[in-house]
All heavy atoms as TSV, in Angstrom:
chain	resi	resn	atom	element	x	y	z
A	1	TYR	N	N	93.647	93.850	91.452
A	1	TYR	CA	C	94.309	94.143	92.708
A	1	TYR	C	C	95.429	95.176	92.530
A	1	TYR	O	O	95.725	95.916	93.453
A	1	TYR	CB	C	94.872	92.875	93.329
A	1	TYR	CG	C	93.778	91.934	93.777
A	1	TYR	CD1	C	93.576	90.709	93.141
A	1	TYR	CD2	C	92.931	92.260	94.823
A	1	TYR	CE1	C	92.588	89.842	93.563
A	1	TYR	CE2	C	91.935	91.404	95.243
A	1	TYR	CZ	C	91.761	90.195	94.607
A	1	TYR	OH	O	90.781	89.360	95.037
A	2	LEU	N	N	96.046	95.171	91.370
A	2	LEU	CA	C	97.123	96.138	91.133
A	2	LEU	C	C	96.601	97.569	91.148
A	2	LEU	O	O	97.264	98.464	91.681
A	2	LEU	CB	C	97.817	95.855	89.804
A	2	LEU	CG	C	98.727	94.634	89.779
A	2	LEU	CD1	C	99.229	94.382	88.369
A	2	LEU	CD2	C	99.885	94.826	90.723
A	3	ILE	N	N	95.428	97.771	90.587
A	3	ILE	CA	C	94.854	99.115	90.559
A	3	ILE	C	C	94.530	99.581	91.981
A	3	ILE	O	O	94.790	100.730	92.344
A	3	ILE	CB	C	93.597	99.143	89.664
A	3	ILE	CG1	C	93.955	98.797	88.218
A	3	ILE	CG2	C	92.893	100.486	89.741
A	3	ILE	CD1	C	94.877	99.783	87.540
A	4	GLU	N	N	93.992	98.682	92.800
A	4	GLU	CA	C	93.703	99.031	94.189
A	4	GLU	C	C	94.984	99.331	94.953
A	4	GLU	O	O	95.033	100.258	95.772
A	4	GLU	CB	C	92.945	97.902	94.863
A	4	GLU	CG	C	91.529	97.733	94.358
A	4	GLU	CD	C	90.823	96.550	94.995
A	4	GLU	OE1	O	91.290	96.072	96.053
A	4	GLU	OE2	O	89.809	96.126	94.434
A	5	ALA	N	N	96.036	98.563	94.695
A	5	ALA	CA	C	97.324	98.810	95.347
A	5	ALA	C	C	97.888	100.154	94.909
A	5	ALA	O	O	98.414	100.909	95.739
A	5	ALA	CB	C	98.295	97.685	95.016
A	6	ALA	N	N	97.782	100.464	93.628
A	6	ALA	CA	C	98.273	101.749	93.124
A	6	ALA	C	C	97.505	102.908	93.747
A	6	ALA	O	O	98.088	103.945	94.068
A	6	ALA	CB	C	98.168	101.785	91.606
A	7	ASN	N	N	96.210	102.730	93.911
A	7	ASN	CA	C	95.403	103.779	94.525
A	7	ASN	C	C	95.811	103.988	95.983
A	7	ASN	O	O	95.910	105.121	96.459
A	7	ASN	CB	C	93.919	103.438	94.425
A	7	ASN	CG	C	93.041	104.631	94.651
A	7	ASN	OD1	O	93.410	105.752	94.346
A	7	ASN	ND2	N	91.869	104.386	95.192
A	8	SER	N	N	96.095	102.914	96.689
A	8	SER	CA	C	96.537	103.013	98.074
A	8	SER	C	C	97.908	103.674	98.168
A	8	SER	O	O	98.139	104.540	99.023
A	8	SER	CB	C	96.582	101.622	98.710
A	8	SER	OG	O	97.041	101.703	100.029
A	9	VAL	N	N	98.811	103.277	97.289
A	9	VAL	CA	C	100.151	103.875	97.267
A	9	VAL	C	C	100.051	105.357	96.938
A	9	VAL	O	O	100.742	106.184	97.534
A	9	VAL	CB	C	101.050	103.131	96.253
A	9	VAL	CG1	C	102.313	103.897	95.949
A	9	VAL	CG2	C	101.393	101.753	96.768
A	10	ARG	N	N	99.174	105.700	96.022
A	10	ARG	CA	C	98.970	107.110	95.647
A	10	ARG	C	C	98.529	107.928	96.849
A	10	ARG	O	O	98.940	109.078	97.016
A	10	ARG	CB	C	97.920	107.194	94.543
A	10	ARG	CG	C	97.463	108.605	94.236
A	10	ARG	CD	C	96.361	108.630	93.209
A	10	ARG	NE	N	95.105	108.113	93.695
A	10	ARG	CZ	C	94.103	108.865	94.149
A	10	ARG	NH1	N	94.242	110.170	94.191
A	10	ARG	NH2	N	92.981	108.326	94.550
A	11	ASN	N	N	97.719	107.342	97.698
A	11	ASN	CA	C	97.213	108.073	98.859
A	11	ASN	C	C	98.225	108.195	99.985
A	11	ASN	O	O	98.084	109.075	100.833
A	11	ASN	CB	C	95.948	107.396	99.397
A	11	ASN	CG	C	94.782	107.566	98.456
A	11	ASN	OD1	O	94.688	108.560	97.760
A	11	ASN	ND2	N	93.906	106.586	98.424
A	12	HIS	N	N	99.253	107.341	100.013
A	12	HIS	CA	C	100.157	107.318	101.160
A	12	HIS	C	C	101.600	107.721	100.867
A	12	HIS	O	O	102.340	108.047	101.794
A	12	HIS	CB	C	100.153	105.920	101.788
A	12	HIS	CG	C	98.832	105.571	102.386
A	12	HIS	ND1	N	97.870	104.872	101.721
A	12	HIS	CD2	C	98.309	105.864	103.598
A	12	HIS	CE1	C	96.806	104.729	102.492
A	12	HIS	NE2	N	97.050	105.333	103.649
A	13	ILE	N	N	102.020	107.684	99.606
A	13	ILE	CA	C	103.412	108.022	99.278
A	13	ILE	C	C	103.424	109.260	98.378
A	13	ILE	O	O	102.885	109.225	97.270
A	13	ILE	CB	C	104.129	106.840	98.599
A	13	ILE	CG1	C	104.130	105.638	99.538
A	13	ILE	CG2	C	105.549	107.223	98.205
A	13	ILE	CD1	C	104.768	104.401	98.965
A	14	PRO	N	N	104.039	110.350	98.843
A	14	PRO	CA	C	104.011	111.613	98.079
A	14	PRO	C	C	104.574	111.503	96.659
A	14	PRO	O	O	104.054	112.136	95.745
A	14	PRO	CB	C	104.863	112.557	98.926
A	14	PRO	CG	C	104.846	111.984	100.297
A	14	PRO	CD	C	104.716	110.502	100.126
A	15	GLU	N	N	105.618	110.707	96.461
A	15	GLU	CA	C	106.204	110.557	95.130
A	15	GLU	C	C	105.176	109.998	94.141
A	15	GLU	O	O	105.070	110.468	93.000
A	15	GLU	CB	C	107.413	109.624	95.191
A	15	GLU	CG	C	108.020	109.319	93.841
A	15	GLU	CD	C	109.089	108.236	93.916
A	15	GLU	OE1	O	109.501	107.861	95.017
A	15	GLU	OE2	O	109.489	107.778	92.840
A	16	TYR	N	N	104.415	109.027	94.583
A	16	TYR	CA	C	103.408	108.419	93.716
A	16	TYR	C	C	102.206	109.338	93.536
A	16	TYR	O	O	101.557	109.322	92.491
A	16	TYR	CB	C	102.983	107.054	94.251
A	16	TYR	CG	C	104.000	105.996	93.913
A	16	TYR	CD1	C	105.120	105.794	94.702
A	16	TYR	CD2	C	103.851	105.205	92.786
A	16	TYR	CE1	C	106.064	104.846	94.383
A	16	TYR	CE2	C	104.782	104.242	92.453
A	16	TYR	CZ	C	105.881	104.068	93.254
A	16	TYR	OH	O	106.819	103.126	92.925
A	17	LYS	N	N	101.911	110.151	94.533
A	17	LYS	CA	C	100.822	111.123	94.411
A	17	LYS	C	C	101.163	112.159	93.344
A	17	LYS	O	O	100.331	112.499	92.499
A	17	LYS	CB	C	100.575	111.804	95.754
A	17	LYS	CG	C	99.418	112.775	95.741
A	17	LYS	CD	C	99.210	113.408	97.096
A	17	LYS	CE	C	98.057	112.701	97.750
A	17	LYS	NZ	N	97.646	113.309	99.016
A	18	GLN	N	N	102.400	112.635	93.353
A	18	GLN	CA	C	102.842	113.597	92.341
A	18	GLN	C	C	102.802	112.974	90.949
A	18	GLN	O	O	102.362	113.604	89.982
A	18	GLN	CB	C	104.252	114.087	92.647
A	18	GLN	CG	C	104.349	114.948	93.867
A	18	GLN	CD	C	105.784	115.248	94.249
A	18	GLN	OE1	O	106.733	114.698	93.685
A	18	GLN	NE2	N	105.957	116.112	95.235
A	19	PHE	N	N	103.273	111.726	90.844
A	19	PHE	CA	C	103.270	111.029	89.563
A	19	PHE	C	C	101.845	110.864	89.055
A	19	PHE	O	O	101.565	111.099	87.876
A	19	PHE	CB	C	103.940	109.655	89.708
A	19	PHE	CG	C	103.996	108.864	88.434
A	19	PHE	CD1	C	104.966	109.119	87.490
A	19	PHE	CD2	C	103.076	107.859	88.175
A	19	PHE	CE1	C	105.027	108.398	86.314
A	19	PHE	CE2	C	103.116	107.134	87.008
A	19	PHE	CZ	C	104.098	107.407	86.075
A	20	TYR	N	N	100.917	110.473	89.933
A	20	TYR	CA	C	99.520	110.288	89.561
A	20	TYR	C	C	98.926	111.591	89.002
A	20	TYR	O	O	98.322	111.595	87.946
A	20	TYR	CB	C	98.708	109.816	90.770
A	20	TYR	CG	C	97.217	109.841	90.531
A	20	TYR	CD1	C	96.582	108.772	89.914
A	20	TYR	CD2	C	96.453	110.937	90.904
A	20	TYR	CE1	C	95.211	108.796	89.675
A	20	TYR	CE2	C	95.088	110.967	90.669
A	20	TYR	CZ	C	94.480	109.896	90.060
A	20	TYR	OH	O	93.134	109.929	89.811
A	21	TYR	N	N	99.114	112.700	89.709
A	21	TYR	CA	C	98.533	113.960	89.263
A	21	TYR	C	C	99.194	114.477	87.990
A	21	TYR	O	O	98.543	115.131	87.165
A	21	TYR	CB	C	98.561	115.006	90.375
A	21	TYR	CG	C	97.485	114.735	91.396
A	21	TYR	CD1	C	97.798	114.392	92.698
A	21	TYR	CD2	C	96.143	114.786	91.037
A	21	TYR	CE1	C	96.812	114.119	93.625
A	21	TYR	CE2	C	95.142	114.515	91.956
A	21	TYR	CZ	C	95.482	114.185	93.242
A	21	TYR	OH	O	94.499	113.912	94.153
A	22	LYS	N	N	100.464	114.174	87.818
A	22	LYS	CA	C	101.134	114.537	86.567
A	22	LYS	C	C	100.481	113.801	85.401
A	22	LYS	O	O	100.147	114.398	84.370
A	22	LYS	CB	C	102.623	114.191	86.646
A	22	LYS	CG	C	103.384	114.465	85.376
A	22	LYS	CD	C	104.831	114.028	85.490
A	22	LYS	CE	C	105.526	114.161	84.149
A	22	LYS	NZ	N	106.799	113.477	84.119
A	23	LYS	N	N	100.290	112.503	85.542
A	23	LYS	CA	C	99.675	111.698	84.491
A	23	LYS	C	C	98.199	112.043	84.327
A	23	LYS	O	O	97.674	112.004	83.216
A	23	LYS	CB	C	99.839	110.203	84.776
A	23	LYS	CG	C	101.291	109.760	84.772
A	23	LYS	CD	C	101.937	110.068	83.439
A	23	LYS	CE	C	103.411	109.790	83.439
A	23	LYS	NZ	N	104.064	110.162	82.175
A	24	TYR	N	N	97.535	112.385	85.401
A	24	TYR	CA	C	96.118	112.773	85.367
A	24	TYR	C	C	95.936	114.007	84.478
A	24	TYR	O	O	94.982	114.100	83.711
A	24	TYR	CB	C	95.626	113.059	86.779
A	24	TYR	CG	C	94.149	113.322	86.890
A	24	TYR	CD1	C	93.276	112.279	87.139
A	24	TYR	CD2	C	93.630	114.607	86.771
A	24	TYR	CE1	C	91.908	112.500	87.266
A	24	TYR	CE2	C	92.278	114.839	86.885
A	24	TYR	CZ	C	91.413	113.784	87.132
A	24	TYR	OH	O	90.069	114.005	87.240
A	25	GLY	N	N	96.864	114.934	84.573
A	25	GLY	CA	C	96.775	116.167	83.792
A	25	GLY	C	C	97.179	116.018	82.338
A	25	GLY	O	O	96.892	116.894	81.519
A	26	GLU	N	N	97.841	114.925	81.983
A	26	GLU	CA	C	98.329	114.750	80.616
A	26	GLU	C	C	97.264	114.265	79.640
A	26	GLU	O	O	97.430	114.430	78.443
A	26	GLU	CB	C	99.510	113.772	80.595
A	26	GLU	CG	C	100.760	114.332	81.228
A	26	GLU	CD	C	101.903	113.335	81.257
A	26	GLU	OE1	O	101.724	112.182	80.815
A	26	GLU	OE2	O	102.989	113.711	81.722
A	27	VAL	N	N	96.207	113.647	80.123
A	27	VAL	CA	C	95.190	113.109	79.224
A	27	VAL	C	C	93.872	113.854	79.401
A	27	VAL	O	O	93.632	114.478	80.427
A	27	VAL	CB	C	94.975	111.588	79.451
A	27	VAL	CG1	C	96.204	110.805	79.057
A	27	VAL	CG2	C	94.610	111.298	80.882
A	28	THR	N	N	93.013	113.762	78.386
A	28	THR	CA	C	91.751	114.502	78.437
A	28	THR	C	C	90.549	113.619	78.757
A	28	THR	O	O	89.558	114.100	79.278
A	28	THR	CB	C	91.499	115.221	77.097
A	28	THR	OG1	O	91.517	114.250	76.054
A	28	THR	CG2	C	92.563	116.268	76.843
A	29	THR	N	N	90.620	112.325	78.426
A	29	THR	CA	C	89.503	111.428	78.729
A	29	THR	C	C	89.984	110.277	79.593
A	29	THR	O	O	91.135	109.859	79.486
A	29	THR	CB	C	88.880	110.852	77.441
A	29	THR	OG1	O	89.884	110.155	76.710
A	29	THR	CG2	C	88.310	111.958	76.574
A	30	HIS	N	N	89.112	109.775	80.443
A	30	HIS	CA	C	89.417	108.662	81.343
A	30	HIS	C	C	90.666	108.947	82.170
A	30	HIS	O	O	91.542	108.097	82.326
A	30	HIS	CB	C	89.590	107.354	80.570
A	30	HIS	CG	C	88.465	107.038	79.659
A	30	HIS	ND1	N	87.219	106.694	80.122
A	30	HIS	CD2	C	88.379	107.036	78.300
A	30	HIS	CE1	C	86.423	106.473	79.098
A	30	HIS	NE2	N	87.081	106.685	77.972
A	31	GLN	N	N	90.730	110.148	82.706
A	31	GLN	CA	C	91.932	110.595	83.407
A	31	GLN	C	C	92.274	109.722	84.606
A	31	GLN	O	O	93.429	109.302	84.752
A	31	GLN	CB	C	91.762	112.045	83.860
A	31	GLN	CG	C	91.680	113.015	82.710
A	31	GLN	CD	C	91.285	114.389	83.173
A	31	GLN	OE1	O	90.367	114.552	83.969
A	31	GLN	NE2	N	91.963	115.397	82.667
A	32	HIS	N	N	91.302	109.457	85.459
A	32	HIS	CA	C	91.570	108.686	86.679
A	32	HIS	C	C	92.016	107.266	86.331
A	32	HIS	O	O	93.003	106.763	86.881
A	32	HIS	CB	C	90.322	108.658	87.561
A	32	HIS	CG	C	90.452	107.819	88.784
A	32	HIS	ND1	N	91.291	108.143	89.830
A	32	HIS	CD2	C	89.865	106.646	89.132
A	32	HIS	CE1	C	91.207	107.220	90.772
A	32	HIS	NE2	N	90.346	106.295	90.374
A	33	LYS	N	N	91.314	106.631	85.414
A	33	LYS	CA	C	91.640	105.254	85.040
A	33	LYS	C	C	93.032	105.163	84.429
A	33	LYS	O	O	93.810	104.268	84.762
A	33	LYS	CB	C	90.586	104.744	84.064
A	33	LYS	CG	C	90.697	103.291	83.747
A	33	LYS	CD	C	89.532	102.843	82.883
A	33	LYS	CE	C	89.588	101.360	82.623
A	33	LYS	NZ	N	88.457	100.909	81.815
A	34	ARG	N	N	93.362	106.081	83.546
A	34	ARG	CA	C	94.676	106.066	82.887
A	34	ARG	C	C	95.797	106.364	83.886
A	34	ARG	O	O	96.840	105.711	83.884
A	34	ARG	CB	C	94.686	107.083	81.745
A	34	ARG	CG	C	95.957	107.123	80.968
A	34	ARG	CD	C	96.165	105.840	80.219
A	34	ARG	NE	N	97.420	105.890	79.487
A	34	ARG	CZ	C	98.170	104.831	79.241
A	34	ARG	NH1	N	97.775	103.651	79.613
A	34	ARG	NH2	N	99.291	104.952	78.597
A	35	ALA	N	N	95.584	107.354	84.735
A	35	ALA	CA	C	96.605	107.712	85.723
A	35	ALA	C	C	96.838	106.559	86.694
A	35	ALA	O	O	97.980	106.277	87.067
A	35	ALA	CB	C	96.206	108.978	86.467
A	36	LEU	N	N	95.786	105.863	87.103
A	36	LEU	CA	C	95.953	104.715	88.001
A	36	LEU	C	C	96.671	103.572	87.307
A	36	LEU	O	O	97.498	102.889	87.909
A	36	LEU	CB	C	94.598	104.229	88.507
A	36	LEU	CG	C	94.090	104.860	89.789
A	36	LEU	CD1	C	92.782	104.222	90.200
A	36	LEU	CD2	C	95.097	104.772	90.901
A	37	ALA	N	N	96.382	103.344	86.037
A	37	ALA	CA	C	97.066	102.278	85.294
A	37	ALA	C	C	98.557	102.563	85.199
A	37	ALA	O	O	99.382	101.661	85.394
A	37	ALA	CB	C	96.455	102.135	83.909
A	38	LEU	N	N	98.917	103.804	84.928
A	38	LEU	CA	C	100.337	104.161	84.831
A	38	LEU	C	C	101.018	104.119	86.197
A	38	LEU	O	O	102.185	103.719	86.306
A	38	LEU	CB	C	100.486	105.540	84.197
A	38	LEU	CG	C	100.071	105.610	82.727
A	38	LEU	CD1	C	100.044	107.050	82.254
A	38	LEU	CD2	C	100.995	104.774	81.871
A	39	THR	N	N	100.297	104.501	87.237
A	39	THR	CA	C	100.841	104.425	88.588
A	39	THR	C	C	101.055	102.977	88.995
A	39	THR	O	O	102.076	102.641	89.612
A	39	THR	CB	C	99.901	105.131	89.585
A	39	THR	OG1	O	99.696	106.474	89.146
A	39	THR	CG2	C	100.492	105.152	90.977
A	40	SER	N	N	100.130	102.093	88.636
A	40	SER	CA	C	100.306	100.673	88.968
A	40	SER	C	C	101.472	100.080	88.199
A	40	SER	O	O	102.215	99.247	88.718
A	40	SER	CB	C	99.022	99.885	88.701
A	40	SER	OG	O	98.729	99.838	87.341
A	41	ARG	N	N	101.675	100.519	86.958
A	41	ARG	CA	C	102.822	100.048	86.178
A	41	ARG	C	C	104.129	100.467	86.844
A	41	ARG	O	O	105.080	99.683	86.933
A	41	ARG	CB	C	102.740	100.610	84.763
A	41	ARG	CG	C	103.803	100.061	83.833
A	41	ARG	CD	C	103.733	100.708	82.485
A	41	ARG	NE	N	102.473	100.408	81.816
A	41	ARG	CZ	C	102.141	100.908	80.642
A	41	ARG	NH1	N	102.954	101.731	80.001
A	41	ARG	NH2	N	100.985	100.593	80.094
A	42	LYS	N	N	104.172	101.708	87.342
A	42	LYS	CA	C	105.367	102.191	88.040
A	42	LYS	C	C	105.599	101.391	89.322
A	42	LYS	O	O	106.736	101.038	89.644
A	42	LYS	CB	C	105.206	103.677	88.369
A	42	LYS	CG	C	106.389	104.272	89.085
A	42	LYS	CD	C	106.228	105.753	89.314
A	42	LYS	CE	C	107.428	106.280	90.089
A	42	LYS	NZ	N	107.552	107.705	90.044
A	43	LEU	N	N	104.530	101.067	90.036
A	43	LEU	CA	C	104.637	100.269	91.257
A	43	LEU	C	C	105.169	98.872	90.965
A	43	LEU	O	O	106.024	98.362	91.691
A	43	LEU	CB	C	103.280	100.189	91.942
A	43	LEU	CG	C	103.205	99.371	93.227
A	43	LEU	CD1	C	104.103	99.973	94.296
A	43	LEU	CD2	C	101.763	99.297	93.715
A	44	VAL	N	N	104.701	98.257	89.885
A	44	VAL	CA	C	105.184	96.925	89.504
A	44	VAL	C	C	106.669	96.971	89.173
A	44	VAL	O	O	107.431	96.080	89.571
A	44	VAL	CB	C	104.370	96.360	88.319
A	44	VAL	CG1	C	105.034	95.140	87.716
A	44	VAL	CG2	C	102.961	96.032	88.772
A	45	ARG	N	N	107.109	98.005	88.452
A	45	ARG	CA	C	108.540	98.135	88.137
A	45	ARG	C	C	109.371	98.267	89.410
A	45	ARG	O	O	110.451	97.690	89.530
A	45	ARG	CB	C	108.787	99.332	87.223
A	45	ARG	CG	C	108.354	99.119	85.804
A	45	ARG	CD	C	108.899	100.190	84.861
A	45	ARG	NE	N	108.732	101.544	85.339
A	45	ARG	CZ	C	107.732	102.352	85.009
A	45	ARG	NH1	N	106.784	101.936	84.210
A	45	ARG	NH2	N	107.682	103.572	85.484
A	46	LEU	N	N	108.875	99.029	90.387
A	46	LEU	CA	C	109.571	99.184	91.659
A	46	LEU	C	C	109.675	97.855	92.385
A	46	LEU	O	O	110.764	97.464	92.837
A	46	LEU	CB	C	108.853	100.206	92.548
A	46	LEU	CG	C	109.381	100.306	93.981
A	46	LEU	CD1	C	110.738	100.979	94.002
A	46	LEU	CD2	C	108.401	101.037	94.855
A	47	ILE	N	N	108.559	97.138	92.498
A	47	ILE	CA	C	108.554	95.856	93.208
A	47	ILE	C	C	109.463	94.852	92.519
A	47	ILE	O	O	110.242	94.154	93.168
A	47	ILE	CB	C	107.114	95.315	93.333
A	47	ILE	CG1	C	106.302	96.227	94.257
A	47	ILE	CG2	C	107.099	93.887	93.844
A	47	ILE	CD1	C	104.823	95.962	94.244
A	48	PHE	N	N	109.387	94.781	91.199
A	48	PHE	CA	C	110.238	93.842	90.454
A	48	PHE	C	C	111.717	94.170	90.670
A	48	PHE	O	O	112.534	93.278	90.907
A	48	PHE	CB	C	109.901	93.887	88.961
A	48	PHE	CG	C	110.729	92.944	88.147
A	48	PHE	CD1	C	110.445	91.589	88.141
A	48	PHE	CD2	C	111.779	93.411	87.384
A	48	PHE	CE1	C	111.213	90.709	87.391
A	48	PHE	CE2	C	112.551	92.540	86.633
A	48	PHE	CZ	C	112.263	91.181	86.644
A	49	GLY	N	N	112.058	95.449	90.605
A	49	GLY	CA	C	113.448	95.861	90.819
A	49	GLY	C	C	113.946	95.525	92.212
A	49	GLY	O	O	115.074	95.055	92.390
A	50	LEU	N	N	113.109	95.741	93.219
A	50	LEU	CA	C	113.509	95.425	94.588
A	50	LEU	C	C	113.696	93.926	94.784
A	50	LEU	O	O	114.632	93.489	95.461
A	50	LEU	CB	C	112.467	95.952	95.581
A	50	LEU	CG	C	112.374	97.476	95.713
A	50	LEU	CD1	C	111.193	97.857	96.584
A	50	LEU	CD2	C	113.660	98.052	96.261
A	51	LEU	N	N	112.814	93.133	94.184
A	51	LEU	CA	C	112.925	91.684	94.330
A	51	LEU	C	C	114.142	91.130	93.601
A	51	LEU	O	O	114.829	90.251	94.115
A	51	LEU	CB	C	111.654	90.997	93.818
A	51	LEU	CG	C	110.418	91.176	94.704
A	51	LEU	CD1	C	109.198	90.607	94.015
A	51	LEU	CD2	C	110.624	90.533	96.055
A	52	THR	N	N	114.424	91.626	92.411
A	52	THR	CA	C	115.569	91.095	91.663
A	52	THR	C	C	116.900	91.494	92.295
A	52	THR	O	O	117.878	90.762	92.185
A	52	THR	CB	C	115.540	91.558	90.197
A	52	THR	OG1	O	115.508	92.976	90.143
A	52	THR	CG2	C	114.357	90.973	89.468
A	53	LYS	N	N	116.930	92.657	92.951
A	53	LYS	CA	C	118.170	93.119	93.587
A	53	LYS	C	C	118.248	92.733	95.056
A	53	LYS	O	O	119.213	93.074	95.734
A	53	LYS	CB	C	118.282	94.637	93.457
A	53	LYS	CG	C	118.428	95.089	92.020
A	53	LYS	CD	C	118.419	96.586	91.928
A	53	LYS	CE	C	118.461	97.018	90.488
A	53	LYS	NZ	N	118.287	98.464	90.348
A	54	ASN	N	N	117.199	92.036	95.558
A	54	ASN	CA	C	117.142	91.616	96.949
A	54	ASN	C	C	117.317	92.801	97.900
A	54	ASN	O	O	118.147	92.793	98.800
A	54	ASN	CB	C	118.190	90.528	97.237
A	54	ASN	CG	C	117.907	89.807	98.532
A	54	ASN	OD1	O	116.756	89.725	98.955
A	54	ASN	ND2	N	118.936	89.302	99.174
A	55	GLN	N	N	116.506	93.846	97.664
A	55	GLN	CA	C	116.572	95.051	98.474
A	55	GLN	C	C	115.223	95.303	99.130
A	55	GLN	O	O	114.201	94.781	98.709
A	55	GLN	CB	C	116.941	96.257	97.605
A	55	GLN	CG	C	118.332	96.169	97.013
A	55	GLN	CD	C	118.647	97.377	96.144
A	55	GLN	OE1	O	117.749	97.994	95.593
A	55	GLN	NE2	N	119.914	97.695	96.025
A	56	ILE	N	N	115.228	96.148	100.171
A	56	ILE	CA	C	113.988	96.548	100.812
A	56	ILE	C	C	113.715	98.011	100.481
A	56	ILE	O	O	114.640	98.787	100.210
A	56	ILE	CB	C	114.032	96.339	102.340
A	56	ILE	CG1	C	115.205	97.102	102.968
A	56	ILE	CG2	C	114.133	94.869	102.664
A	56	ILE	CD1	C	115.204	97.092	104.475
A	57	TYR	N	N	112.450	98.385	100.505
A	57	TYR	CA	C	112.067	99.758	100.191
A	57	TYR	C	C	112.017	100.581	101.461
A	57	TYR	O	O	111.513	100.152	102.493
A	57	TYR	CB	C	110.700	99.787	99.518
A	57	TYR	CG	C	110.242	101.190	99.213
A	57	TYR	CD1	C	110.746	101.874	98.123
A	57	TYR	CD2	C	109.327	101.835	100.032
A	57	TYR	CE1	C	110.348	103.156	97.841
A	57	TYR	CE2	C	108.923	103.135	99.759
A	57	TYR	CZ	C	109.428	103.787	98.663
A	57	TYR	OH	O	109.044	105.055	98.394
A	58	SER	N	N	112.551	101.765	101.367
A	58	SER	CA	C	112.471	102.734	102.440
A	58	SER	C	C	112.242	104.093	101.802
A	58	SER	O	O	112.733	104.358	100.706
A	58	SER	CB	C	113.769	102.747	103.237
A	58	SER	OG	O	113.770	103.806	104.169
A	59	THR	N	N	111.503	104.962	102.474
A	59	THR	CA	C	111.270	106.281	101.910
A	59	THR	C	C	112.560	107.107	101.873
A	59	THR	O	O	112.680	108.002	101.058
A	59	THR	CB	C	110.208	107.032	102.717
A	59	THR	OG1	O	110.599	107.091	104.088
A	59	THR	CG2	C	108.861	106.375	102.582
A	60	ASP	N	N	113.503	106.783	102.749
A	60	ASP	CA	C	114.775	107.498	102.765
A	60	ASP	C	C	115.729	106.988	101.691
A	60	ASP	O	O	116.304	107.737	100.941
A	60	ASP	CB	C	115.443	107.394	104.129
A	60	ASP	CG	C	114.601	108.027	105.218
A	60	ASP	OD1	O	113.860	108.985	104.919
A	60	ASP	OD2	O	114.663	107.533	106.348
A	61	LYS	N	N	115.903	105.671	101.662
A	61	LYS	CA	C	116.823	105.075	100.701
A	61	LYS	C	C	116.470	103.599	100.545
A	61	LYS	O	O	115.738	103.034	101.339
A	61	LYS	CB	C	118.270	105.214	101.150
A	61	LYS	CG	C	118.600	104.477	102.435
A	61	LYS	CD	C	120.054	104.580	102.777
A	61	LYS	CE	C	120.325	103.760	104.029
A	61	LYS	NZ	N	121.735	103.646	104.299
A	62	VAL	N	N	117.024	103.005	99.523
A	62	VAL	CA	C	116.838	101.574	99.280
A	62	VAL	C	C	118.104	100.886	99.748
A	62	VAL	O	O	119.205	101.226	99.334
A	62	VAL	CB	C	116.583	101.303	97.784
A	62	VAL	CG1	C	116.450	99.818	97.527
A	62	VAL	CG2	C	115.354	102.046	97.314
A	63	GLY	N	N	117.945	99.894	100.628
A	63	GLY	CA	C	119.115	99.209	101.170
A	63	GLY	C	C	119.023	97.707	100.955
A	63	GLY	O	O	117.956	97.159	100.781
A	64	GLU	N	N	120.164	97.064	100.944
A	64	GLU	CA	C	120.219	95.628	100.733
A	64	GLU	C	C	119.873	94.886	102.011
A	64	GLU	O	O	120.206	95.320	103.106
A	64	GLU	CB	C	121.636	95.248	100.299
A	64	GLU	CG	C	121.634	94.236	99.183
A	64	GLU	CD	C	123.043	93.979	98.674
A	64	GLU	OE1	O	123.535	94.803	97.887
A	64	GLU	OE2	O	123.624	92.967	99.072
A	65	ILE	N	N	119.188	93.771	101.856
A	65	ILE	CA	C	118.864	92.909	102.997
A	65	ILE	C	C	120.125	92.205	103.442
A	65	ILE	O	O	120.871	91.660	102.635
A	65	ILE	CB	C	117.779	91.882	102.617
A	65	ILE	CG1	C	116.490	92.587	102.247
A	65	ILE	CG2	C	117.529	90.911	103.764
A	65	ILE	CD1	C	115.412	91.662	101.748
A	66	GLN	N	N	120.375	92.216	104.714
A	66	GLN	CA	C	121.602	91.586	105.243
A	66	GLN	C	C	121.335	90.171	105.654
A	66	GLN	O	O	120.442	89.814	106.266
A	66	GLN	CB	C	122.103	92.388	106.433
A	66	GLN	CG	C	122.299	93.818	106.102
A	66	GLN	CD	C	123.694	94.165	105.650
A	66	GLN	OE1	O	124.644	93.502	106.019
A	66	GLN	NE2	N	123.834	95.188	104.837
């Protein structure tokens, strides 16, 4: 499910799309699979950070839940 979520995030958030294509270009074999794995890892770090800090995600800025 993480890979599917990363693929969806890649298609809808420009920051993750840039990250995906950067990682896609860095490897020579299994480019799509490797880039998606790294994108999903980045997504997990984001979600974990937001949950531990009790914040919500916004494309403009990250703000605390009131």
